[in-house]
C-alpha positions in Angstrom: -19.9 -85.1 -76.6 -20.8 -82.8 -73.4 -24.0 -80.8 -74.2 -25.1 -77.8 -71.9 -28.2 -76.0 -72.1 -28.7 -72.8 -70.1 -32.2 -72.3 -68.9 -34.2 -70.0 -66.6 -34.4 -70.1 -63.1 -37.5 -70.3 -60.8 -36.0 -67.7 -58.2 -37.5 -64.3 -57.9 -35.5 -61.0 -57.9 -36.5 -58.5 -55.1 -34.3 -55.5 -56.3 -36.0 -53.5 -58.8 -32.8 -52.3 -60.5 -31.5 -55.9 -60.5 -34.6 -57.4 -61.8 -34.3 -56.2 -65.6 -30.7 -57.5 -65.4 -31.5 -60.7 -64.0 -30.9 -63.0 -67.3 -32.0 -66.2 -65.7 -35.1 -65.2 -63.9 -39.0 -63.9 -64.5 -38.6 -61.1 -62.0 -40.2 -60.6 -58.7 -43.9 -61.8 -59.3 -44.2 -65.1 -57.7 -47.3 -66.0 -59.6 -45.6 -65.3 -63.1 -42.5 -67.2 -61.8 -44.6 -70.2 -61.0 -46.6 -70.1 -64.2 -43.8 -69.9 -66.4 -41.9 -72.8 -64.5 -44.9 -75.0 -64.8 -45.1 -74.9 -68.5 -41.5 -74.6 -69.3 -41.0 -77.8 -67.2 -44.2 -79.5 -68.6 -43.0 -78.5 -72.2 -39.4 -80.0 -71.5 -40.4 -83.3 -69.9 -43.8 -84.3 -71.8 -43.5 -86.2 -75.0 -45.6 -88.3 -77.1 -45.5 -91.1 -74.2 -46.2 -89.5 -70.9 -44.5 -92.5 -69.2 -41.4 -91.9 -70.8 -39.1 -89.1 -70.0 -36.3 -88.3 -72.3 -35.3 -85.3 -70.4 -35.4 -84.2 -66.7 -36.1 -80.6 -65.9 -34.6 -79.1 -62.9 -35.8 -76.3 -60.9 -33.3 -74.0 -59.6 -32.0 -72.2 -57.2 -33.7 -73.6 -54.1 -34.5 -71.3 -52.0 -34.0 -67.2 -51.6 -31.1 -67.4 -54.0 -31.4 -63.8 -55.3 -31.1 -62.5 -51.9 -27.5 -63.3 -51.8 -24.7 -60.6 -51.5 -21.4 -61.7 -52.7 -18.4 -60.0 -54.5 -16.4 -56.9 -53.0 -17.2 -55.6 -49.6 -15.5 -52.4 -50.3 -13.7 -50.6 -53.2 -10.6 -52.0 -54.4 -11.3 -55.6 -53.2 -10.3 -58.7 -55.5 -11.0 -62.3 -55.4 -8.8 -63.7 -52.4 -8.8 -60.8 -50.4 -10.2 -60.8 -46.7 -12.9 -58.1 -47.9 -14.1 -60.6 -50.6 -17.2 -62.3 -50.0 -18.0 -65.7 -51.4 -21.4 -66.6 -52.8 -21.6 -69.2 -50.1 -20.8 -66.9 -47.3 -24.2 -65.3 -47.5 -27.0 -66.1 -45.1 -30.4 -64.7 -46.3 -32.3 -63.9 -42.9 -36.1 -64.1 -44.0 -39.0 -64.8 -41.8 -40.5 -68.2 -42.5 -44.1 -66.7 -43.2 -42.5 -64.7 -46.0 -40.4 -68.0 -47.5 -43.6 -69.7 -47.4 -45.8 -67.1 -49.0 -43.4 -65.3 -51.4 -40.5 -67.7 -52.2 -42.1 -71.2 -52.1 -45.4 -70.9 -54.5 -43.3 -70.7 -57.6 -41.2 -73.8 -56.6 -44.2 -75.7 -55.7 -45.7 -75.1 -59.3 -42.4 -76.1 -60.6 -41.7 -79.2 -58.4 -44.9 -80.2 -57.2 -47.6 -79.6 -60.0 -45.3 -79.8 -62.9 -43.6 -82.9 -61.6 -40.0 -81.6 -62.3 -37.3 -84.3 -62.2 -34.8 -82.5 -60.3 -34.0 -79.5 -57.8 -30.8 -77.3 -57.5 -30.3 -75.8 -54.3 -28.9 -72.5 -53.9 -25.3 -71.4 -52.8 -26.5 -69.2 -49.8 -27.6 -70.3 -46.2 -31.2 -69.5 -45.3 -31.4 -68.4 -41.7 -28.1 -69.7 -40.8 -28.5 -73.3 -42.5 -27.0 -73.9 -45.8 -29.7 -74.5 -48.6 -27.9 -77.6 -49.8 -27.8 -79.0 -46.1 -30.9 -77.6 -45.1 -33.5 -80.4 -43.6 -36.2 -77.9 -43.1 -36.4 -77.1 -47.0 -34.8 -80.3 -48.5 -36.6 -82.8 -46.3 -39.8 -81.2 -44.8 -40.6 -79.1 -47.9 -39.4 -80.9 -51.1 -40.0 -84.1 -49.9 -43.1 -84.2 -47.5 -44.9 -81.0 -48.4 -44.3 -81.1 -52.3 -43.9 -85.0 -52.7 -41.0 -84.8 -54.7 -39.0 -88.0 -55.3 -36.6 -86.6 -57.7 -32.8 -85.8 -57.1 -31.2 -82.6 -55.7 -28.1 -81.5 -57.1 -25.7 -78.6 -56.0 -24.8 -75.4 -58.0 -21.1 -75.3 -59.3 -19.0 -75.4 -56.3 -21.7 -75.2 -53.8 -20.1 -78.1 -51.4 -16.8 -76.3 -50.7 -18.8 -73.8 -48.6 -19.8 -76.4 -46.1 
């Protein structure tokens, strides 16, 4: 028997029009997203015996996921047409200081502080490097700065974009 559980995400929604429609996120406030993620992970992973985890929480989508722009690039465009942009085709160009000050704090709370068991990388590229193959964020940030020793998974069909 297979079980699927829908859960909220850590990513932030910058677009004020999109924010209320984002059914998986907490909005655009990095502090709120981080505190929510911390409590959510702790609630899921902690049980009567703190040395035994019966469930591992996964923080998603790492990093800058809600900046993606996919779908039709013009009216009348359908999937498979040359005008259709796939999720993995998007490159979020963001200054490193903005990633550090805006996007990473919520993930830091979820991953390092709450000790989440896993991380899901995002579909998009960040500054030209696919998120699921980005040594800066997967190795330096996750493994070194966040002291993360868990697993990293891709979202759906992300690997087809490599």
